[in-house]
C-alpha angles and dihedrals in degrees: 000000000000114000121203116196136157090279093033139108140251138247098096088144138025124241133232134059100270115130117246111213115210119217111268097019092120131207097310093057091042089059092065113111133193097351091176088067091060128071108266122244111239127215119180110191120183131177126212116243097343108156129221094260096042092099127075095240092055099035100099092103095037110111088209095049093126088073098045109110114169107142095158095048088047090051091050090050091049094050104033140038113303122197120217093186108035117146138200107230088232135019092238133059113247093048092050091047089055090053092054090051096048113018086236135111109262094234088068089070101029100258093139104151142010107298095022108138125247121237120251091219094064121104115231133206089244092056091046094051093045087061087059094052100266125145110225137207139178122202128184131353116025106168096169098100098080097257121132132191128047116349115283127190107268109242118239091234095049106128089214098047122130088255091062090056101053106282114136093190126030136173102178151150128200097244143344124348142181140176121356096002132170114237135183120244100199090319099322114110116238122189113212137189129213136029113347093223092055091046097055093044090051088055092046090051090055089053093047093049091054093048090050091049090050090046091232126142111242144202114212116184109195111186113183127210094214145136084012117101134313088072094198113129126178109273092246091053091049089051091052088055094055094260096308112135092199095052089040086063090053091046087055090056090047091050091052091050087055089053090050095049093046090053092051089055094046089053091048093236102105093099096065099032117106107211112191115188127186144133125256097231143335124303133257112216122084109272095022093107095040109214095336119121119250132005141227110337096032134094092224117107093266091060096047113024108088140169113275135174136171120204119189111145095190091059107019100057099161127042113256142176120211129199093191108121113246135171140199090259087066092065095077098050093039095053092045090050093054093046092045097234120162106193117218109224094012111187108237154243102043116202094199126072133209109266092190087126090061091052090048093046094244103105114076098163133035109247095215135020129259119243123212130188129173129174131009096079093251098312103140095221093049136076132018117297130181141179125206131188133173092299116004137054120201118200122203103201095167135353090275102026121086133165128191129205133185101224094190092058098026113028090163091064092230101140123054107212099177093116091053096051110038091156092058091046092051093049096047093041090057091048093048091048092052092047093051090050089054092050092050090052091051092048090057090057098261094138096058124084105241094016133262120339120216117261113267122248113261120232115253091237090066089071096053118111115268118265124226128188094217141031093252090072089070089080088075094072096090100057128091114184 
């Protein structure tokens, strides 16, 4: 396996337009020609609370590794581009989801916490790709419409529904979900039975089949509700995970990814489909983060560093591992770069960068650092902020309290070296300060022509209790984000 690091070398992919035929694709897939000349299909798949060590290929430091069963994720990691330093933009779900949609840090538009609403004035990846002729679909957890608590069907008249942000097709709930859940199909409630991961992938497959029949490039956003509560896997999935309910949830996700990948091959479109998989933040249970410090809800590595893989056989022709830091805010500019979309009226600044060079094996260092900020609702002297570059991570724990870690030598953030490197602290402190000033300006509406619009009224139906098709759904009542 080729490994690309900051000192590394290239050749993560091959050149040319020849079609690479995967084993088992069959005659239909073999008939594909010159996929690089066609717009790529895009699938963005994201789990909910899956920690760094909650995949087989990262489980060596997971104290519960005997229960980790992710054969499909492991296969993806072995055949595609695997990230060793991929970060959620925030340690909680709604903020990270906003970053995937926009390429921007969620504090810029006030999505501070789970259930915080999105802003209507933001530009999403779905809107951008629609302008390039893509058909777009969202499936699963939305959590950008300002609704907390267990997942509720998103009303058709919700001003912050997926449909209002560029999705032609959507089968969505406001938040987390589990077995036998009720979803919204573009505003119409649909009661389902079975594992929620299987349900949303089945709906995504319907959408993908239609796009393939229409010969249209597509964006499919598949946002899982697992392994978030309710921890209630199908019995057979729990059995596959050695009796662990938590890892049975993750096995259910893995199983559905296998269904998705098999369908792409049956349709003959796997070659030119970019499948980007990651989690929305760190995990919660002991062992889930491996030996990383912190967990979900923290700005330490355990709260932010998550599993991530890109599969794209037409462009990633050899398996590779990259140590270049990347973040969920990079998804938007990277996808737009590959598709060649120039968005009129793009809301700026973007916090993410295009990591096309990582995919192509040409980028061995990140050209600018990644800023993080959690807590404090955008007040500069509040919350926990951090800045990470190719080597160091600076934590701002309070206005006058900073800690510095060398992530290459100390990925567990166990030794504060700020006193030993005052020059690095000064440089990164200045950069973090400037970045926070920029975020505060955005939060006040400075990025929008005409200023900030008032938040829209939410439909009354959005406040109704969630509906489940079976009694097992009642276990969801205790969760919050």
